[in-house]
C-alpha positions in Angstrom: 88.9 84.3 97.7 91.5 84.4 100.4 93.2 87.6 101.3 97.0 87.7 100.7 99.8 89.7 102.2 101.4 92.4 100.1 105.1 92.3 99.4 106.9 94.4 101.9 103.7 95.6 103.7 102.7 94.9 107.3 100.4 91.9 107.8 97.4 94.2 108.4 97.6 95.7 104.9 95.6 93.2 102.8 94.4 92.9 99.3 91.4 90.9 98.2 90.0 90.3 94.7 86.3 91.1 95.1 85.2 91.1 91.5 87.7 90.1 88.8 87.1 91.3 85.3 84.9 88.6 83.6 86.4 87.1 80.4 83.1 87.6 78.5 82.5 91.2 79.3 79.9 93.0 77.2 82.0 95.4 75.1 79.0 97.4 74.0 78.3 98.6 77.5 81.6 100.4 77.9 81.0 103.4 75.7 77.5 104.0 77.1 78.8 103.8 80.6 81.7 106.1 79.9 79.3 108.7 78.3 77.0 108.5 81.4 80.0 108.9 83.7 81.2 111.9 81.6 78.1 113.8 83.0 79.3 113.3 86.6 81.4 116.2 87.9 84.3 115.0 90.0 86.9 116.9 91.9 90.5 116.5 90.5 93.3 115.3 92.6 97.0 114.3 92.3 97.8 111.1 94.1 101.5 111.1 95.0 104.1 108.8 96.7 107.8 108.5 97.1 110.2 105.5 97.2 113.9 105.1 97.0 113.6 105.3 93.2 112.0 108.8 93.5 108.6 110.5 93.5 105.6 109.3 91.5 102.1 110.7 90.9 99.0 110.6 88.8 95.8 112.6 88.2 92.7 111.0 89.7 89.0 111.7 90.2 87.9 108.5 91.9 88.4 109.6 95.5 86.1 109.5 98.6 86.0 109.6 102.3 85.4 106.3 104.1 85.2 107.2 107.8 86.1 110.0 110.2 86.9 107.7 113.1 89.7 107.1 112.3 90.0 109.4 109.3 90.1 107.1 106.3 89.8 107.7 102.5 89.8 105.6 99.3 91.2 106.3 95.9 90.9 104.1 92.8 94.0 103.6 90.6 94.5 101.5 87.4 96.2 98.3 88.1 98.7 99.0 85.3 99.9 102.3 86.9 103.6 102.8 87.8 102.4 105.0 90.6 100.3 102.2 92.0 103.3 99.9 92.1 105.2 102.6 94.0 102.4 103.1 96.5 102.3 99.4 97.1 106.1 99.4 97.6 106.2 102.5 99.9 102.9 101.9 101.8 102.2 105.7 101.7 100.3 108.1 99.5 99.0 111.7 99.5 95.8 112.8 97.8 96.2 116.5 96.8 93.0 118.3 95.8 93.7 120.7 93.0 92.6 124.4 92.8 90.8 125.8 89.7 93.9 127.2 88.1 95.8 123.8 88.3 94.6 122.6 84.9 98.1 122.3 83.4 99.3 120.4 86.5 96.4 118.0 86.1 97.3 117.5 82.4 101.0 116.9 83.3 100.2 114.2 85.9 97.6 112.6 83.5 100.5 112.0 81.1 99.1 114.4 78.5 102.2 116.8 78.2 105.0 114.3 77.7 106.5 115.2 81.1 107.4 112.1 83.0 108.9 110.9 86.3 110.6 113.4 88.5 110.2 116.2 85.9 106.5 116.3 86.8 107.4 117.5 90.3 109.6 120.3 89.0 106.6 122.3 87.8 105.4 123.2 91.3 106.6 123.4 95.0 106.2 120.3 97.2 106.5 119.6 100.9 105.9 116.7 103.2 103.8 115.9 106.2 103.8 112.8 108.4 104.5 110.1 105.9 106.9 111.9 103.6 104.6 111.5 100.5 104.8 114.6 98.3 102.3 117.3 99.3 101.5 120.0 96.8 102.0 123.3 98.7 99.1 125.0 96.8 96.6 122.1 97.2 93.2 123.0 98.5 93.3 119.9 100.7 96.0 117.3 101.2 95.3 113.9 102.7 98.6 112.3 103.8 97.9 108.5 104.2 99.3 105.2 105.2 98.0 102.4 103.1 95.9 100.0 105.2 94.1 97.8 102.6 93.6 97.3 98.9 90.9 95.6 96.8 91.0 94.7 93.1 87.9 95.6 91.3 87.9 95.0 87.5 90.7 97.1 85.9 91.4 99.1 89.1 92.7 98.7 92.6 90.9 100.5 95.4 93.4 101.9 97.9 92.2 102.4 101.5 94.4 104.9 103.4 94.3 106.0 107.0 94.9 109.7 107.1 98.1 110.4 109.1 98.1 114.2 108.5 96.1 116.9 106.8 97.3 119.9 104.8 96.2 122.4 102.2 95.1 125.9 101.8 91.4 125.1 102.6 90.0 127.9 100.4 89.6 128.8 96.7 87.8 127.5 93.7 88.1 123.8 92.9 89.1 122.0 89.7 86.6 119.5 88.5 86.4 117.1 85.5 83.1 116.9 83.6 82.2 116.2 80.0 85.8 115.1 79.4 87.2 118.5 80.2 88.5 120.5 83.2 86.3 123.2 84.7 86.3 125.3 87.9 83.7 125.7 90.6 
C-alpha cells in the first residue's frame, strides 16, 4: 500500500498500513494469546501529549528503543485512543517511565479511576522539555519525542518518535505489569 501524508504533519511523517486486521480472524486465538502475554513482564509508562485543546495521556506497556543514532523509540497505541488522535495532531509525545510507587497514577491514566482529561494531570507535578509534551517530574526516565512515522498494525498504531530530549530521575524501583497486575522490581 502507498504511504499517505498525515493531516497537519510534515511530509516526512508518514503512515503505512502494514497488516490490516483480517475480516476472518480466528477469535479462539485471542484468549490464548492474551494469557501468554500476561506472563511477560513489561515496564509501565505514561504516554503524554499536548494540543490547543489541552493535555492528553494514557498508560502503555508496548514501548521499545529503535535506534541510538539518532535516538529513536516506538510505542504502540490503540487506534481508537483519544490520546493517539492528539499525538497525531500535535506531532509530539513523551514516554514517561513510572516508578514502583506510581500504581495509582498508572490506574488513573488507564481510565480505571473515573478521572478523565485534564483532571488526570492534577494528580502529579508536570514539566516540559524540548517539545512541550508533559513530562512527569518523578518519572524514572522521560523520552520527549517528535513523531516521525506511524504504522497501522491490526488494532494499534505504532508511533515512531525521534527523541528530542531526555529527562527523569534515573534511579529507583520500576513499575511493571505482569499477570494482569502491577508489581515493582
